[in-house]
C-alpha positions as CSV (number, residue, x, y, z in Angstrom):
1,M,-18.9,-16.3,28.5
2,T,-16.1,-13.8,27.8
3,E,-14.2,-12.2,30.7
4,T,-14.6,-8.4,31.0
5,P,-11.2,-6.7,30.6
6,S,-9.8,-5.1,33.7
7,L,-9.9,-1.3,34.2
8,I,-6.1,-1.2,33.6
9,E,-6.4,-3.1,30.4
10,R,-9.2,-0.9,29.1
11,L,-7.2,2.2,30.0
12,C,-4.1,0.8,28.3
13,R,-6.2,-0.1,25.2
14,S,-7.5,3.5,25.1
15,L,-4.0,4.9,25.5
16,A,-2.8,2.6,22.7
17,F,-5.4,4.0,20.3
18,H,-4.4,7.6,21.2
19,L,-0.7,6.7,20.9
20,V,-1.1,5.2,17.4
21,E,-3.2,8.2,16.3
22,G,-0.7,10.6,17.8
23,E,2.3,8.9,16.1
24,L,0.5,8.9,12.8
25,T,-0.1,12.6,13.1
26,L,3.4,13.2,14.4
27,S,4.7,11.7,11.2
28,Y,3.3,14.7,9.4
29,A,4.2,17.3,12.0
30,E,6.8,20.0,11.5
31,G,8.7,22.2,13.8
32,D,9.6,21.5,17.4
33,I,8.1,18.1,18.0
34,E,10.5,16.7,20.5
35,D,8.1,17.1,23.4
36,W,5.4,15.3,21.4
37,R,7.7,12.5,20.5
38,E,8.7,12.2,24.2
39,E,5.1,11.9,25.3
40,C,4.6,9.1,22.7
41,D,7.6,7.3,24.1
42,Q,6.3,7.7,27.6
43,A,2.9,6.3,26.6
44,R,4.6,3.2,25.0
45,A,6.6,2.7,28.2
46,L,3.5,3.0,30.4
47,I,1.7,0.4,28.4
48,K,4.7,-1.9,28.6
49,E,5.1,-1.3,32.4
50,A,1.4,-2.2,32.9
51,G,2.3,-5.6,31.3
52,F,0.6,-5.2,28.0
53,D,1.8,-5.5,24.4
54,I,0.5,-2.6,22.2
55,D,0.3,-4.9,19.2
56,V,-2.2,-7.1,21.1
57,L,-4.2,-4.1,22.5
58,Y,-4.4,-2.5,19.1
59,P,-3.5,-5.0,16.3
60,I,-1.4,-3.6,13.5
61,L,-3.9,-4.7,10.9
62,D,-6.6,-2.7,12.6
63,R,-4.6,0.6,12.7
64,P,-5.1,3.4,10.2
65,T,-2.3,4.1,7.8
66,S,-1.2,7.3,6.2
67,E,-3.2,6.3,3.1
68,E,-6.5,6.3,4.8
69,P,-8.3,8.8,7.0
70,A,-7.5,8.5,10.7
């Protein structure tokens, strides 16, 4: 039987998905994006502070790339 992930882990996994999608979109953004970049940095820091590795929560091979639809 597989153990159900904790609420914190599930929340961090969700944040990781949103962060990766946001960073991908950010790579195409123009104009004043400093606030957006700062929010992404804060999300990364929060995941790390919770004790998780974003690459485990959302494996790199599972992530969308700029060549495929997000």
